[in-house]
LUMVEX-843960 format. One record per residue (C-alpha): x, y, z. Coordinates in nm, 3 decimals, padded with zeros to 5 digits, always signed. Layout:
<papas>
{u = X&v = Y&w = Z}
...
</papas>
This chain:
<papas>
{u = -04.267&v = +00.747&w = +01.135}
{u = -04.240&v = +00.429&w = +00.934}
{u = -04.406&v = +00.394&w = +00.595}
{u = -04.399&v = +00.014&w = +00.578}
{u = -04.767&v = -00.026&w = +00.491}
{u = -04.788&v = +00.227&w = +00.208}
{u = -04.943&v = +00.066&w = -00.101}
{u = -05.033&v = -00.253&w = +00.088}
{u = -05.373&v = -00.273&w = -00.083}
{u = -05.213&v = -00.268&w = -00.428}
{u = -04.986&v = -00.562&w = -00.354}
{u = -05.292&v = -00.786&w = -00.306}
{u = -05.431&v = -00.700&w = -00.652}
{u = -05.326&v = -00.861&w = -00.978}
{u = -05.004&v = -00.714&w = -01.123}
{u = -04.988&v = -00.479&w = -00.823}
{u = -05.271&v = -00.268&w = -00.968}
{u = -05.106&v = -00.211&w = -01.304}
{u = -05.266&v = -00.266&w = -01.642}
{u = -05.405&v = -00.092&w = -01.948}
{u = -05.634&v = +00.206&w = -01.902}
{u = -05.953&v = +00.162&w = -02.109}
{u = -05.986&v = +00.538&w = -02.169}
{u = -05.638&v = +00.648&w = -02.282}
{u = -05.510&v = +00.299&w = -02.377}
{u = -05.177&v = +00.349&w = -02.195}
{u = -05.012&v = +00.030&w = -02.074}
{u = -04.834&v = -00.036&w = -01.745}
{u = -05.008&v = +00.239&w = -01.547}
{u = -05.187&v = +00.193&w = -01.216}
{u = -05.558&v = +00.146&w = -01.287}
{u = -05.709&v = +00.176&w = -00.942}
{u = -05.980&v = +00.443&w = -00.976}
{u = -06.332&v = +00.311&w = -01.033}
{u = -06.538&v = +00.528&w = -01.266}
{u = -06.867&v = +00.478&w = -01.448}
{u = -06.810&v = +00.500&w = -01.823}
{u = -07.104&v = +00.449&w = -02.062}
{u = -07.310&v = +00.287&w = -01.786}
{u = -07.038&v = +00.037&w = -01.693}
{u = -06.797&v = +00.054&w = -01.401}
{u = -06.435&v = +00.045&w = -01.512}
{u = -06.101&v = +00.100&w = -01.343}
{u = -05.909&v = +00.389&w = -01.495}
{u = -05.577&v = +00.567&w = -01.437}
{u = -05.523&v = +00.879&w = -01.229}
{u = -05.488&v = +01.122&w = -01.520}
{u = -05.809&v = +01.004&w = -01.686}
{u = -05.995&v = +01.035&w = -01.356}
{u = -05.874&v = +01.394&w = -01.321}
{u = -05.969&v = +01.472&w = -01.680}
{u = -06.322&v = +01.339&w = -01.630}
{u = -06.358&v = +01.529&w = -01.301}
{u = -06.244&v = +01.858&w = -01.461}
{u = -06.492&v = +01.825&w = -01.750}
{u = -06.790&v = +01.819&w = -01.510}
</papas>
């Protein structure tokens, strides 16, 4: 099976979905997970999403 379309949605976003995570302040990581932080929706990285989910 071909995997030609993997990550196709990220290519359409700015910088291919990479940026600075507002929670951990790391740069150059994929920030594609939408999470509500302090009443505002923000896009965060995968590790911060998992950390927030485990704290609940």
